[in-house]
C-alpha positions in Angstrom: -89.4 38.7 22.5 -90.0 35.5 20.7 -92.1 32.5 21.8 -90.8 31.0 23.9 -88.9 34.0 25.2 -85.4 33.9 26.5 -83.4 36.2 28.6 -80.9 38.3 26.7 -80.1 41.0 29.3 -80.1 40.6 33.1 -79.3 43.7 35.3 -77.8 45.4 32.3 -75.4 42.5 31.5 -75.8 40.7 28.3 -76.4 37.0 28.8 -74.4 34.8 26.4 -76.7 32.7 24.2 -76.5 29.0 23.9 -73.9 28.4 21.2 -74.9 25.3 19.3 -72.4 24.5 16.7 -74.9 23.1 14.2 -72.1 21.9 11.9 -71.0 19.4 14.5 -74.5 18.2 15.5 -75.1 14.5 14.7 -77.1 13.9 11.5 -79.6 11.1 12.3 -80.6 10.8 8.6 -77.0 10.2 7.6 -76.5 7.7 10.5 -79.5 5.7 9.3 -78.4 5.8 5.7 -74.9 4.5 6.8 -76.7 1.7 8.8 -78.7 0.7 5.8 -75.7 0.8 3.6 -73.8 -1.5 5.9 -76.8 -3.9 6.1 -77.0 -3.9 2.2 -73.3 -4.7 1.9 -73.7 -7.6 4.3 -76.8 -8.9 2.6 -75.2 -8.7 -0.8 -72.2 -10.7 0.4 -74.5 -13.3 1.9 -76.4 -13.6 -1.5 -73.0 -14.1 -3.3 -72.1 -16.9 -0.8 -75.4 -18.6 -1.4 -75.2 -18.2 -5.2 -71.7 -19.7 -5.1 -72.9 -22.6 -3.0 -75.8 -23.3 -5.4 -73.5 -23.3 -8.4 -71.2 -25.7 -6.6 -74.1 -28.0 -5.6 -75.4 -27.9 -9.2 -72.0 -28.8 -10.6 -71.8 -31.8 -8.3 -75.2 -33.0 -9.4 -74.0 -33.2 -13.0 
């Protein structure tokens, strides 16, 4: 018996255990990494737009 204990046999009948398919459980670390990756892609595209606008404004000032 482990802590916490669980029933494995009741009245001589084996009780099926909870079958967690661990390979299909969500990965919260991967989900957060993907979220950060999408955010980074978005911010990099915004930086490129701003740099392009700055170059355009600098060229107009000449």
